[in-house]
C-alpha positions in Angstrom: 6.1 63.0 -37.4 3.6 62.6 -40.0 6.3 63.7 -42.7 8.5 60.9 -41.1 5.7 58.3 -41.4 5.0 59.0 -45.0 8.7 59.1 -46.0 9.1 55.8 -44.2 6.3 54.1 -46.2 7.6 55.4 -49.4 10.7 53.9 -48.9 8.9 50.4 -47.6 6.8 50.6 -51.0 10.2 51.2 -53.0 11.8 48.1 -51.2 8.8 45.9 -51.9 8.5 46.6 -55.8 12.3 46.0 -55.9 11.9 42.7 -54.0 9.2 41.8 -56.6 11.0 42.7 -59.6 14.0 40.8 -58.3 12.0 37.9 -57.3 10.5 37.7 -60.9 13.7 37.9 -62.6 15.5 35.1 -60.9 12.6 32.7 -59.7 10.2 32.6 -62.6 10.5 29.3 -64.3 12.8 29.5 -67.6 9.9 28.0 -69.9 8.2 31.1 -69.9 11.0 32.6 -72.1 11.4 29.6 -74.6 12.6 31.9 -77.5 16.0 32.6 -75.6 16.9 28.8 -75.4 15.7 27.8 -78.8 17.5 30.6 -80.6 20.7 29.1 -79.6 19.5 25.4 -80.4 21.8 23.4 -82.5 21.7 19.6 -83.4 24.5 17.8 -81.8 25.0 15.2 -84.4 27.7 14.2 -86.7 27.2 12.9 -90.3 29.7 10.2 -91.9 30.5 10.4 -94.7 29.4 14.1 -95.2 30.0 13.5 -99.3 29.6 10.3 -101.2 29.9 9.6 -105.0 28.7 6.7 -106.7 28.8 6.0 -110.4 26.3 3.6 -112.1 24.6 2.7 -115.5 21.1 3.6 -116.2 18.8 0.9 -114.9 21.3 -0.3 -112.1 21.3 0.1 -108.3 23.7 0.3 -105.5 23.3 0.0 -101.9 25.0 2.3 -99.7 25.3 3.4 -96.0 25.1 7.1 -94.0 25.8 7.1 -90.5 24.6 9.7 -87.8 26.3 9.9 -84.5 24.6 11.4 -81.6 27.1 13.2 -79.5 24.5 14.8 -77.1 23.4 13.2 -73.5 20.0 12.7 -74.4 18.1 10.5 -77.2 17.5 12.6 -80.3 14.3 11.9 -82.5 14.1 13.1 -85.8 12.8 12.7 -89.5 14.6 11.2 -92.4 14.0 12.5 -96.4 15.8 12.8 -99.3 16.0 16.1 -101.6 17.7 17.2 -104.7 20.4 20.0 -104.5 22.0 22.5 -106.7 25.1 24.5 -106.5 24.6 27.9 -108.4 26.8 30.4 -106.1 30.5 30.9 -106.4 31.2 30.1 -102.7 29.9 26.1 -103.5 27.1 26.1 -101.0 24.5 23.9 -102.0 20.9 24.7 -102.2 18.5 22.2 -101.0 15.4 22.0 -103.3 12.8 21.1 -100.3 9.7 20.9 -102.8 11.6 18.6 -105.2 11.7 14.8 -103.8 14.5 12.8 -105.1 13.1 9.6 -106.3 16.4 7.9 -107.1 17.3 7.2 -103.3 15.1 4.7 -101.3 15.4 5.0 -97.4 14.6 2.2 -95.1 12.4 4.3 -92.8 11.7 8.0 -92.4 11.7 8.5 -88.7 14.3 7.4 -86.2 15.5 7.8 -82.6 19.3 7.9 -81.8 20.2 7.1 -78.0 22.8 9.3 -76.3 26.3 8.4 -77.5 25.1 5.8 -80.0 25.2 5.6 -84.0 22.1 5.4 -86.6 23.1 3.6 -89.6 20.8 4.3 -92.7 21.4 1.5 -95.3 19.8 3.1 -98.5 19.5 2.1 -102.0 20.4 4.2 -105.2 18.2 3.3 -108.1 19.1 4.7 -111.6 16.1 4.9 -114.1 16.4 3.1 -117.2 15.7 6.3 -119.3 18.3 8.3 -117.2 20.9 10.3 -119.6 24.5 10.4 -118.7 25.4 13.1 -116.4 25.1 13.9 -112.6 22.0 14.0 -110.2 22.7 15.5 -106.6 20.8 14.4 -103.6 20.9 15.5 -100.0 19.8 13.1 -97.0 18.5 15.1 -94.3 18.2 14.3 -90.8 15.7 16.8 -89.3 15.5 16.8 -85.6 11.7 16.8 -84.3 10.1 18.2 -80.9 12.2 21.6 -80.6 10.9 24.5 -79.0 9.1 27.3 -80.7 11.0 30.6 -81.6 9.3 33.9 -81.3 9.9 37.5 -82.5 8.4 40.7 -81.8 6.2 41.0 -84.8 5.8 37.5 -85.9 3.9 34.6 -84.5 5.7 31.6 -83.3 7.7 29.4 -85.7 9.2 25.9 -85.1 13.0 25.5 -84.8 14.0 22.3 -86.7 17.6 21.6 -86.2 19.0 19.7 -89.1 22.3 17.9 -90.6 22.8 17.0 -94.2 24.8 14.2 -96.0 25.2 14.9 -99.9 25.5 12.2 -102.4 26.6 12.5 -106.0 25.2 10.3 -108.5 27.0 9.8 -112.0 25.2 8.2 -114.8 27.9 6.5 -116.7 28.0 7.3 -120.2 29.2 10.0 -122.5 29.1 13.4 -120.8 29.4 16.7 -122.3 32.6 18.4 -120.6 32.5 22.2 -120.9 34.2 24.9 -118.8 35.8 28.1 -119.2 37.6 30.7 -117.4 34.9 33.3 -117.1 37.1 36.0 -115.5 41.1 36.5 -114.9 41.7 39.7 -113.3 44.7 41.4 -112.2 46.0 44.9 -111.8 47.9 46.4 -114.6 50.0 48.2 -112.6 51.3 48.2 -108.9 54.1 49.9 -107.0 54.7 46.9 -104.6 54.0 43.4 -104.6 52.5 40.9 -104.0 50.2 40.7 -107.1 46.8 39.9 -106.2 45.2 37.3 -108.6 41.4 36.7 -109.0 40.0 34.3 -111.3 36.5 32.4 -111.8 35.8 28.9 -113.5 32.3 28.1 -114.8 31.0 24.8 -115.6 28.7 24.1 -118.5 28.8 20.3 -118.8 26.6 17.8 -117.4 28.6 16.7 -114.4 30.7 18.3 -111.7 34.3 18.7 -112.2 37.1 19.4 -110.2 39.9 21.6 -112.2 43.5 21.2 -111.0 46.7 23.1 -112.1 48.9 25.8 -111.2 49.4 29.7 -111.5 53.0 30.9 -112.4 54.6 34.3 -112.2 57.6 34.7 -114.7 59.8 38.3 -115.0 60.4 39.6 -118.4 63.5 37.9 -119.1 61.2 34.5 -119.0 62.2 33.5 -115.4 60.0 31.7 -113.1 59.6 34.1 -110.1 56.8 31.6 -108.2 54.7 28.7 -109.0 51.4 28.0 -107.2 49.2 24.8 -106.9 45.4 25.8 -107.4 43.1 24.6 -104.7 40.9 22.0 -105.9 37.4 22.6 -105.8 34.1 21.2 -107.2 32.4 22.9 -109.5 28.6 21.7 -110.3 26.9 22.2 -113.6 25.7 25.6 -114.5 27.7 26.8 -111.6 31.0 28.8 -110.9 33.8 29.0 -108.4 36.0 31.9 -107.7 39.8 31.6 -106.8 42.1 34.3 -105.3 46.0 34.0 -105.1 48.9 36.3 -104.4 52.2 36.0 -106.5 55.5 37.7 -105.6 57.1 39.5 -103.0 56.8 43.3 -101.8 59.8 44.5 -103.8 59.6 43.7 -107.3 60.6 45.9 -110.7 59.6 45.5 -114.0 57.1 43.7 -116.4 55.6 40.3 -115.1 53.4 37.6 -116.9 50.9 35.5 -114.7 50.2 32.3 -116.7 47.0 30.1 -115.4 47.2 26.3 -116.6 44.0 24.1 -115.6 42.8 20.9 -116.5 39.5 19.2 -115.8 37.2 16.2 -116.7 37.7 12.6 -117.7 39.5 13.7 -121.1 42.0 16.1 -119.6 40.9 19.1 -121.1 43.0 22.1 -120.6 42.0 25.7 -119.7 44.8 28.5 -120.5 45.0 32.1 -120.0 47.7 34.8 -119.2 47.9 38.3 -118.3 50.9 41.0 -117.6 51.4 43.3 -114.7 53.7 46.3 -114.4 55.6 46.7 -111.0 57.4 49.9 -110.5 57.9 51.5 -107.2 57.4 55.1 -108.1 57.2 56.5 -104.9 60.6 55.3 -104.2 62.1 56.2 -107.2 60.8 59.7 -106.7 62.2 59.9 -103.4 65.7 58.6 -104.5 65.8 60.9 -107.4 64.9 63.7 -105.3 67.5 62.8 -102.9 70.1 62.7 -105.3 69.1 66.0 -106.9 69.0 67.6 -103.5 72.6 66.2 -102.6 74.2 67.3 -106.0 72.3 70.6 -105.5 73.7 71.0 -102.0 77.2 70.0 -103.1 77.1 72.4 -106.0 76.0 75.2 -103.7 78.6 74.5 -101.0 81.3 74.2 -104.1 80.4 77.6 -105.2 80.4 79.2 -101.8 83.9 77.7 -101.2 84.9 78.8 -104.5 83.5 82.3 -104.0 85.2 82.6 -100.4 88.5 81.4 -102.3 88.3 84.2 -105.1 87.6 86.9 -102.2 90.6 85.7 -100.7 92.7 85.6 -103.6 91.6 89.4 -104.3 92.6 90.5 -100.6 96.0 88.8 -101.2 96.4 90.5 -104.4 95.6 93.8 -103.0 98.1 93.1 -100.2 100.8 92.4 -102.7 99.9 95.4 -104.5 100.3 97.4 -101.4 103.6 95.8 -100.4 104.9 96.5 -104.0 103.9 100.0 -103.8 105.3 100.6 -100.1 108.5 98.8 -101.6 108.8 101.1 -104.4 107.8 104.3 -102.2 110.6 103.9 -99.6 113.3 102.3 -102.3 115.5 105.4 -102.2 115.5 105.6 -98.5 116.7 102.4 -98.0 120.4 102.3 -96.6 122.5 101.2 -99.4 
């Protein structure tokens, strides 16, 4: 009886602990777990236009506007600021220079609230200093949401999560600008068994303003016949940056020597970049298989022919032997045959 009571008490204790754990998981307020929510935080804003370009003389000003649309169901409050940005990577992603304040753009305010479904219109002024040299200056107008939850990790203290959205402004200071670009890399295989032909190239900008090269890449065969031509995707390349391009030319079944020509033009003066390279496309595996198939067929036919010829020779020998025997028998019984 005592054993039964002990087992019953143990079972009840386990049930009690399980109930407490279930209650803790489902009924403790979610505010005790802010890091899970904040890790998924995303600012529900849309900026328009995302990119703007303006050309001004030194010492001149221009009034412009940027809009932030609130697509959430609640009011969003945030800070506005302007910083410079640069682009150095080959993917074209801007790098915000947080510690370098842009003094060419004047904002009317630095804090704002956007009601749900409403739009914030920011009328800003671009002021180019009189001492500015011809070329480009690149700025980012940032709306950074405030009042966000903190995000924690296991080994670090809490840090503020501040979702943001950015609109980019390219300022061109009029005047003669140094335009200098070159094809840094132009790479394709020297030999392939099958197409298509992968082409990789990189264009670097060493000028004072961003460029947008445009042009085409062409594939011709050894007789000079054009096989394929593709228009190059237009990408902005900022000063002291480079962009990569990848193309595929031709079809799977190709044979012979092919030439790949790249023609690009850029800048206001229409400067041209040209380069070319060659590639051999020979389906070696297929050719080897075909040659071996032909050799096997010829060898098989030869062996069959020899075998048939050998059998024919044997039959002819047997036939001659039988004829000889008949001749011998004929001569043997020649006198005994009735006349």
